[in-house]
N, C-alpha and C positions, 0 to 999 in steps of 0.2 A: 506491499500501501504507500502513495507518494501523500507525504502530506507538506501540507504550506502556511508562507506566514509570511504576512506583508505586513510592514513597520513605515514608520518615516520617524527621523531624529533630524536636532539642529546638529550640523555643525559649531564643534570648540573654538574653530582658529581655521579661513578659509586656506581651501587648500588647489598647488597649481598646478593641470593638469599634467603635469608629470609624475605626482603624488596622486593624483586619480588612479593612475595606469599604473603603478605599479603597488599599488596596495590590489590591484585589482589583480593583476597578475600572480602577487600573492597568496591573492584570499583562491583564486580559483584552480591555480596548483593544488591547494592545505583540501578545499573543496571535494574537487573529484576523489584523495582519497577516504572521503567521508561518503562519497555518491551523493553530494551536493548538489545542484544549478541553481540557476537562481538568476537576475536581473537585479543592477544596483546602475541606482540616477541620481547626482549630483550634482548643484545650481547653484542660483542664489533665488529667491527670496523675492521677489519683485516688491508683493505684500508688505513683503520685513523687511525695505530696507535696511535697520543694522545688524540682521542677521550674517555670519562670513559664512553662510550658506546653507544649505539641507542635504540629507539622504535621501530618500525610496528606495526601500530593497527587497523582492519577490525573494524566498529559497522556495526550492522544496526536496527534497530528501524522505531516507526517512528515519521515523519521527523525532527518537531518540537524537535523533545527529543536529536536527533543524530545531530543537528544541535548547539541544545547549550551545551550540553556533548563538541561537539567536541571547542568552544568557551570557557570552562572551563580547556578543554587542552589548548590551546594557553595559556590561565593569569597562566596555571600551572607552578612554577619554577625551578619544575626535568627537566623542557624541555626547549630546545631553536630549534627556525632552523625548530620548526613547518613547514612542509608542507603535503599540499593536494593534494595524489598524482590520484585521483578519488570519482567522491561522483557523487548522483541521485538514480532514483528508480530503484528495482526492478522488472524486469517482470514476472506478473505470469500465 
């Protein structure tokens, strides 16, 4: 069964394009070993000009691995105000 989780968060500091690419490469390699895939979006909010940036991420894979990753994301100092928008199993 594939489990999914969608969250958004505010960045604690702005990230350059190079930093975002490096984050994606490292994370993709680590997540592949755990059977996790997904989509990461990073950018600035026009309606929150004081925020240095924001993340939106869709994560999917084995439930235990997705939940573990989300726990690590919540503790990551690059994020604040991490909020789960949706989670649950995907019907096959």
